ZAMARGU-4260 file (C-alpha; in steps of 0.2 Angstrom, whole numbers, plus 5000, padded with zeros to 4 digits):
<rodrens>
0) 4997/4928/5376 | 5013/4925/5367 | 5027/4928/5379 | 5017/4925/5395 | 5023/4912/5408
5) 5012/4897/5411 | 5006/4895/5429 | 5010/4879/5439 | 4995/4867/5439 | 4986/4865/5456
10) 4978/4850/5463 | 4963/4852/5452 | 4971/4860/5436 | 4958/4867/5424 | 4961/4863/5406
15) 4970/4878/5397 | 4960/4887/5384 | 4967/4886/5366 | 4980/4900/5364 | 4974/4913/5352
20) 4986/4920/5339 | 4993/4937/5343 | 4996/4952/5331 | 5014/4948/5329 | 5010/4932/5322
25) 5007/4931/5303 | 4998/4918/5293 | 5004/4912/5276 | 4989/4921/5267 | 4980/4936/5274
30) 4965/4945/5268 | 4957/4961/5273 | 4940/4960/5281 | 4931/4972/5270 | 4932/4982/5254
35) 4935/4998/5263 | 4949/4991/5273 | 4957/4984/5257 | 4955/5001/5248 | 4962/5011/5262
40) 4977/4999/5264 | 4980/5001/5245 | 4979/5020/5245 | 4991/5022/5259 | 5004/5010/5253
45) 5004/5011/5234 | 5017/5019/5223 | 5004/5027/5211 | 5004/5045/5213 | 4987/5053/5219
50) 4980/5038/5227 | 4984/5043/5245 | 4974/5059/5242 | 4958/5048/5242 | 4962/5043/5260
55) 4970/5059/5267 | 4955/5070/5262 | 4942/5058/5268 | 4935/5071/5281 | 4933/5083/5266
60) 4920/5075/5255 | 4923/5089/5241 | 4941/5085/5240 | 4938/5066/5241 | 4926/5068/5226
65) 4937/5079/5217 | 4952/5067/5218 | 4941/5052/5214 | 4935/5060/5198 | 4953/5066/5194
70) 4960/5049/5197 | 4947/5040/5186 | 4949/5053/5172 | 4967/5050/5173 | 4965/5031/5171
75) 4953/5034/5157 | 4965/5045/5147 | 4979/5033/5150 | 4970/5018/5144 | 4964/5028/5129
80) 4982/5032/5125 | 4985/5013/5127 | 4972/5009/5114 | 4980/5021/5102 | 4997/5013/5104
85) 4990/4996/5102 | 4980/5001/5086 | 4996/5008/5079 | 5006/4993/5083 | 4993/4981/5075
90) 4992/4991/5059 | 5010/4986/5056 | 5017/5002/5049 | 5034/5002/5040 | 5048/5014/5039
95) 5058/5017/5023 | 5077/5017/5025 | 5087/5023/5010 | 5105/5018/5010 | 5118/5024/4997
100) 5132/5011/4994 | 5147/5011/4983 | 5156/4995/4977 | 5159/4984/4962 | 5143/4980/4953
105) 5138/4965/4943 | 5134/4970/4925 | 5116/4965/4921 | 5111/4954/4907 | 5108/4962/4890
110) 5096/4954/4877 | 5096/4960/4859 | 5084/4954/4845 | 5085/4956/4826 | 5067/4961/4824
115) 5064/4948/4811 | 5057/4931/4817 | 5062/4921/4801 | 5070/4924/4784 | 5057/4927/4772
120) 5064/4914/4760 | 5064/4901/4774 | 5045/4902/4778 | 5039/4909/4761 | 5030/4893/4756
125) 5020/4892/4772 | 5016/4911/4770 | 5011/4910/4752 | 4993/4908/4754 | 4992/4921/4768
130) 5001/4934/4757 | 4990/4931/4742 | 4974/4934/4753 | 4983/4949/4761 | 4987/4956/4744
135) 4969/4955/4738 | 4962/4962/4754 | 4973/4977/4753 | 4967/4980/4735 | 4948/4978/4740
140) 4949/4989/4755 | 4961/5003/4749 | 4964/4999/4730 | 4982/4997/4734 | 4992/4985/4723
145) 5005/4976/4735 | 5012/4965/4722 | 5029/4974/4723 | 5029/4971/4742 | 5022/4954/4743
150) 5031/4944/4730 | 5018/4929/4730 | 5013/4924/4713 | 4996/4930/4706 | 4981/4920/4708
155) 4962/4921/4704 | 4954/4933/4716 | 4937/4925/4717 | 4943/4909/4725 | 4955/4918/4738
160) 4941/4925/4749 | 4936/4907/4755 | 4954/4901/4758 | 4957/4907/4775 | 4944/4909/4790
165) 4940/4926/4798 | 4942/4937/4782 | 4946/4955/4785 | 4931/4966/4782 | 4926/4985/4781
170) 4912/4988/4794 | 4902/5004/4794 | 4900/5013/4810 | 4882/5019/4813 | 4881/5037/4818
175) 4871/5042/4833 | 4853/5046/4829 | 4853/5064/4834 | 4870/5067/4825 | 4864/5059/4809
180) 4848/5068/4809 | 4857/5085/4811 | 4869/5080/4797 | 4856/5077/4785 | 4846/5093/4788
185) 4862/5103/4786 | 4867/5096/4769 | 4850/5091/4762 | 4851/5089/4743 | 4848/5077/4729
190) 4865/5069/4732 | 4859/5063/4749 | 4851/5048/4740 | 4868/5042/4735 | 4881/5049/4748
195) 4900/5046/4746 | 4908/5035/4759 | 4919/5044/4771 | 4933/5033/4778 | 4930/5040/4795
200) 4913/5032/4795 | 4919/5014/4795 | 4932/5003/4803 | 4942/4987/4798 | 4940/4971/4807
205) 4937/4952/4807 | 4923/4941/4814 | 4926/4928/4828 | 4913/4916/4834 | 4912/4902/4847
210) 4911/4884/4844 | 4893/4882/4839 | 4892/4899/4831 | 4879/4905/4843 | 4889/4921/4849
215) 4900/4931/4837 | 4909/4948/4838 | 4920/4959/4827 | 4938/4963/4832 | 4939/4980/4825
220) 4952/4994/4823 | 4950/5012/4818 | 4967/5012/4810 | 4969/5001/4794 | 4988/4998/4798
225) 4984/4991/4815 | 4969/4981/4808 | 4980/4973/4794 | 4995/4970/4806 | 4984/4961/4819
230) 4974/4951/4806 | 4990/4946/4798 | 4998/4942/4815 | 4983/4931/4820 | 4985/4920/4805
235) 5004/4920/4806 | 5002/4913/4824 | 4992/4898/4817 | 5005/4895/4804 | 5019/4895/4817
240) 5009/4883/4828 | 5010/4870/4814 | 5029/4870/4813 | 5037/4856/4822 | 5050/4867/4829
245) 5046/4886/4831 | 5064/4891/4832 | 5073/4892/4815 | 5089/4884/4812 | 5103/4895/4819
250) 5118/4897/4806 | 5135/4896/4813 | 5139/4914/4808 | 5122/4920/4813 | 5130/4931/4827
255) 5143/4937/4816 | 5131/4943/4803 | 5120/4952/4816 | 5134/4959/4828 | 5149/4966/4819
260) 5158/4970/4835 | 5157/4966/4854 | 5168/4973/4868 | 5166/4974/4887 | 5178/4984/4897
265) 5189/4985/4882 | 5190/4966/4880 | 5182/4957/4865 | 5167/4946/4868 | 5167/4927/4865
270) 5154/4913/4863 | 5155/4909/4882 | 5147/4927/4885 | 5131/4925/4877 | 5116/4913/4875
275) 5103/4912/4861 | 5084/4911/4861 | 5070/4914/4848 | 5055/4925/4849 | 5040/4923/4838
280) 5040/4941/4833 | 5057/4948/4837 | 5067/4934/4830 | 5084/4928/4835 | 5089/4935/4852
285) 5106/4935/4860 | 5108/4937/4879 | 5125/4943/4885 | 5131/4940/4903 | 5116/4929/4908
290) 5116/4915/4922 | 5124/4903/4909 | 5139/4913/4906 | 5156/4906/4913 | 5161/4922/4922
295) 5149/4936/4926 | 5155/4953/4920 | 5160/4965/4934 | 5160/4984/4933 | 5174/4992/4943
300) 5174/5009/4934 | 5159/5019/4928 | 5159/5027/4910 | 5156/5022/4892 | 5174/5014/4891
305) 5170/5001/4905 | 5153/4995/4898 | 5146/4985/4884 | 5149/4991/4866 | 5140/4983/4851
310) 5140/4987/4833 | 5124/4979/4825 | 5118/4976/4808 | 5101/4983/4805 | 5098/4981/4786
315) 5081/4974/4782 | 5086/4961/4769 | 5074/4946/4767 | 5062/4952/4781 | 5044/4947/4782
320) 5035/4963/4776 | 5019/4963/4787 | 5027/4956/4803 | 5043/4966/4803 | 5037/4984/4801
325) 5051/4991/4811 | 5070/4992/4807 | 5084/4992/4819 | 5086/4980/4834 | 5076/4977/4851
330) 5086/4978/4867 | 5082/4974/4885 | 5092/4976/4901 | 5087/4963/4915 | 5093/4952/4929
335) 5104/4937/4926 | 5090/4925/4932 | 5076/4934/4924 | 5068/4930/4907 | 5068/4944/4894
340) 5051/4950/4891 | 5055/4960/4875 | 5037/4966/4873 | 5036/4973/4891 | 5053/4981/4895
345) 5062/4982/4878 | 5066/4997/4868 | 5071/4999/4849 | 5088/5005/4842 | 5087/5017/4828
350) 5099/5013/4812 | 5113/5026/4809 | 5113/5031/4827 | 5124/5028/4841 | 5113/5025/4857
355) 5122/5027/4874 | 5112/5019/4888 | 5118/5025/4906 | 5112/5014/4920 | 5110/5016/4939
360) 5106/5002/4950 | 5092/5002/4963 | 5088/4988/4975 | 5071/4987/4985 | 5069/4976/5000
365) 5050/4975/5006 | 5043/4967/5022 | 5031/4953/5020 | 5019/4944/5031 | 5008/4957/5041
370) 5019/4972/5035 | 5016/4970/5016 | 5009/4961/5002 | 5024/4953/4995 | 5032/4936/4993
375) 5049/4929/4995 | 5050/4916/4982 | 5033/4914/4975 | 5031/4897/4983 | 5014/4902/4991
380) 5007/4909/4975 | 4993/4898/4967 | 5001/4900/4950 | 5013/4888/4942 | 5029/4896/4936
385) 5030/4890/4918 | 5047/4899/4914 | 5057/4889/4927 | 5066/4905/4932 | 5067/4916/4947
390) 5050/4923/4953 | 5045/4940/4946 | 5028/4948/4945 | 5029/4947/4926 | 5033/4929/4926
395) 5018/4925/4937 | 5006/4936/4927 | 5011/4928/4910 | 5010/4911/4918 | 4993/4915/4925
400) 4986/4920/4908 | 4993/4904/4900 | 4985/4894/4913 | 4968/4903/4910 | 4971/4900/4891
405) 4974/4882/4893 | 4959/4880/4904 | 4946/4890/4894 | 4952/4888/4876 | 4960/4871/4877
410) 4977/4876/4869 | 4992/4886/4873 | 4996/4904/4867 | 5012/4903/4857 | 5020/4918/4865
415) 5022/4910/4882 | 5029/4893/4888 | 5017/4879/4887 | 5016/4864/4899 | 5019/4846/4893
420) 5006/4837/4882 | 4998/4854/4877 | 4997/4860/4859 | 4999/4878/4853 | 4983/4886/4847
425) 4979/4883/4829 | 4961/4886/4821 | 4963/4870/4811 | 4963/4860/4828 | 4954/4873/4839
430) 4943/4883/4827 | 4936/4895/4840 | 4952/4899/4849 | 4953/4916/4842 | 4935/4920/4850
435) 4941/4913/4866 | 4958/4922/4866 | 4951/4940/4863 | 4937/4937/4876 | 4950/4931/4888
440) 4962/4946/4884 | 4948/4958/4888 | 4945/4949/4905 | 4964/4949/4908 | 4965/4968/4905
445) 4951/4972/4917 | 4958/4959/4930 | 4943/4948/4930 | 4954/4933/4929 | 4962/4938/4945
450) 4980/4937/4939 | 4985/4954/4945 | 4978/4950/4962 | 4986/4933/4963 | 5003/4938/4958
455) 5011/4948/4972 | 5026/4958/4971 | 5043/4950/4976 | 5050/4956/4992 | 5067/4959/4985
460) 5069/4967/4968 | 5084/4974/4958 | 5080/4987/4946 | 5090/4997/4933 | 5085/5014/4928
465) 5090/5019/4911 | 5094/5035/4902 | 5098/5037/4884 | 5108/5048/4873 | 5108/5048/4854
470) 5121/5054/4841 | 5123/5052/4822 | 5135/5037/4819 | 5146/5037/4809 | 5148/5055/4805
475) 5148/5062/4788 | 5167/5064/4788 | 5171/5046/4795 | 5157/5036/4787 | 5168/5030/4772
480) 5182/5022/4781 | 5170/5015/4794 | 5159/5006/4782 | 5174/5000/4772 | 5182/4993/4788
485) 5166/4984/4793 | 5163/4977/4776 | 5181/4970/4775 | 5181/4963/4792 | 5164/4955/4792
490) 5164/4950/4773 | 5148/4958/4771 | 5143/4972/4759 | 5131/4985/4766 | 5119/4991/4752
495) 5111/5005/4762 | 5125/5011/4773 | 5116/5024/4783 | 5101/5012/4788 | 5112/4996/4788
500) 5122/4998/4805 | 5119/5005/4823 | 5130/5006/4838 | 5125/5003/4856 | 5134/5007/4872
505) 5128/5002/4889 | 5137/5007/4905 | 5135/5012/4923 | 5136/5030/4925 | 5141/5028/4943
510) 5145/5014/4955 | 5134/5021/4969 | 5118/5012/4970 | 5103/5015/4981 | 5095/5002/4993
515) 5077/5005/4998 | 5073/4994/5013 | 5058/4993/5024 | 5059/4990/5043 | 5045/4990/5056
520) 5040/5007/5063 | 5034/5000/5079 | 5042/4985/5087 | 5038/4976/5103 | 5052/4986/5112
525) 5045/5002/5105 | 5027/4997/5111 | 5033/4993/5128 | 5043/5009/5129 | 5028/5020/5124
530) 5017/5011/5136 | 5029/5014/5150 | 5030/5032/5145 | 5011/5035/5145 | 5010/5026/5162
535) 5024/5037/5169 | 5016/5053/5162 | 4999/5050/5170 | 5004/5041/5186 | 5022/5043/5188
540) 5025/5025/5192 | 5034/5010/5186 | 5031/4991/5182 | 5030/4987/5200 | 5015/4999/5201
545) 5007/4988/5188 | 5010/4973/5200 | 5002/4982/5214 | 4986/4985/5203 | 4986/4966/5199
550) 4988/4962/5218 | 4973/4974/5221 | 4962/4965/5209 | 4967/4948/5216 | 4963/4953/5233
555) 4946/4960/5228 | 4942/4944/5219 | 4948/4934/5235 | 4937/4944/5247 | 4922/4942/5236
560) 4924/4924/5235 | 4926/4921/5254 | 4911/4932/5257 | 4901/4922/5245 | 4907/4905/5253
565) 4902/4912/5271 | 4885/4917/5265 | 4882/4900/5257 | 4887/4891/5273 | 4876/4902/5284
570) 4861/4899/5273 | 4862/4881/5268 | 4871/4873/5282 | 4861/4858/5289 | 4857/4861/5308
575) 4850/4844/5312 | 4866/4835/5317 | 4864/4835/5336 | 4871/4847/5349 | 4887/4850/5340
580) 4879/4854/5324 | 4868/4866/5332 | 4882/4874/5341 | 4892/4876/5324 | 4876/4884/5316
585) 4875/4896/5330 | 4892/4902/5328 | 4893/4902/5309 | 4884/4918/5307 | 4898/4928/5314
590) 4914/4918/5316 | 4928/4926/5325 | 4942/4932/5314 | 4960/4930/5319 | 4969/4945/5325
595) 4980/4945/5309 | 4965/4949/5298 | 4962/4964/5308 | 4977/4976/5307 | 4967/4989/5318
600) 4958/4980/5332 | 4943/4989/5341 | 4950/4987/5359 | 4965/4980/5368 | 4954/4968/5378
605) 4948/4959/5363 | 4963/4947/5365 | 4959/4942/5383 | 4950/4926/5387 | 4934/4927/5396
610) 4916/4930/5392 | 4914/4942/5378 | 4898/4950/5372 | 4893/4944/5355 | 4881/4957/5348
615) 4884/4951/5330 | 4876/4934/5334 | 4859/4932/5325 | 4855/4913/5327 | 4837/4910/5331
620) 4831/4907/5349 | 4827/4888/5346 | 4845/4885/5343 | 4850/4890/5360 | 4839/4877/5368
625) 4851/4863/5363 | 4867/4871/5370 | 4864/4866/5389 | 4853/4858/5402 | 4835/4863/5405
630) 4840/4873/5420 | 4842/4892/5418 | 4857/4898/5408 | 4871/4904/5418 | 4884/4918/5412
635) 4896/4904/5408 | 4883/4896/5398 | 4881/4911/5387 | 4900/4912/5385 | 4900/4894/5379
640) 4887/4898/5367 | 4896/4912/5360 | 4913/4903/5359 | 4912/4884/5354 | 4930/4882/5360
645) 4924/4883/5378 | 4915/4868/5387 | 4903/4869/5402 | 4917/4862/5413 | 4928/4877/5409
650) 4914/4889/5414
</rodrens>
């Protein structure tokens, strides 16, 4: 034993037996000898509440069963809560944070259009043929003589019907069978043989066919005004496509003829504050305070006196009659680096009225990636940006439609930008583009093209909410001197005074702006905090208790592995290697464990040397025949058989 004094050797000293380890000595790695011992050690020493009850109540089976069931149910409830927490985390919920800020604001860009694409005298020769056919079409359909409206010279009517493709026609609408039968029975008379045509029973439209004329359909409208405008616009688009330059020549004083006065923050505007672009329908457009401006306008005070004030000419002299059917001006408020979609976000000004537009700014910041379906800059969107501006959802949608138009119809739609080496659609070059366009427009509206799916929302958006107020301008008492001053200052005589001018005021009603930002509702810190709260709720323990559980699992796996190795060695170890091999096989069935594997030994004498009983040995009898001489075995021989560390000389 450790600490005992070694005796002095005699004349014939016997070799000392190997010193056995004592209970005070500890090995580097220790394992328990059974699952029961491991479980008892864990329950006695763990910091998890309730585990010790499984050991303390071992003499009361009912209490043991109760605490075992309670312990397992508690574990089940805790891990069920864990599952809910992980499910919530991987659903990536967001929280909406609303902040109210107050600071100087950058004034947005303002685009204003004349509502007349071309001066009628400038494009009159190209529209001459279309106007003649339109005049006869209106006479044939409605018996309306439009010679005073369309000033094209008269021409024979028989040879006009074949001048342009896709003529406008009156199409009867067949009534349902039951409705038609009931109508005849209710008004049966001799006049039924030649009934009068009710204009509610027919529609106006024009026929469109594909390339080989195998499929045709009628583009119809219930309103004659809509039908004539759309038919005229369809032919007008083809005429514009043939022009070398779709933008008209801009006169030097074009801005002065359209905008009589311009002031921002009580300071007059200049040419550096605006840029020009042309729209095929809305005509010459001017954008104030866009990205190309030398200095962006800043609003330091709210109110009408600290915004943009414009006096506009709205008189319709020399307008195209069937294209410009609205008088006034078209206005849109948008961001500096965003194109002006006058069709989508614009509004019209009424002549003879002062329109005051008050604005409030609102910013939206969304989360992308797993938290939301938005894009930072549109770089991952599979649609080419044809506008070469900042990504917006409208830019992407219009670019997507133009790509589909080029791919399916072989030409570009004139209202959207076109790529290089692609022509605008014209039925003289692409005779079936109208058929393709209206089919594609129907697929676009129902999202069969996938444009609304491809084009995701931008993560950062700045919006301007508008509210309008209207008042008569100028008033009856002041109109004389106002019109006189405008005429002298701009060297322009207004014929129709009331319908010739309009006034526009755009301003911030307040400098407070709202920011709506998204943030993750459940972060990793929140998840760990919630998991710790659930663990403490059900077991009242901490992170170290989790380490104890991991240690228990490791010990279970280690003990299972060692038992499997012991079983394999006892079953498959080869006994035919001589006396030493047989001796190893005889002792392999129950190898003595060191004392440090047994925290509670069976008796104090187990550590003393000498012959010890070995009831656990289960080696077959033939194995004992190889352990000694043929003489009868002695007690020392049995001890040698039980402990291979001893030799016959020691016995």
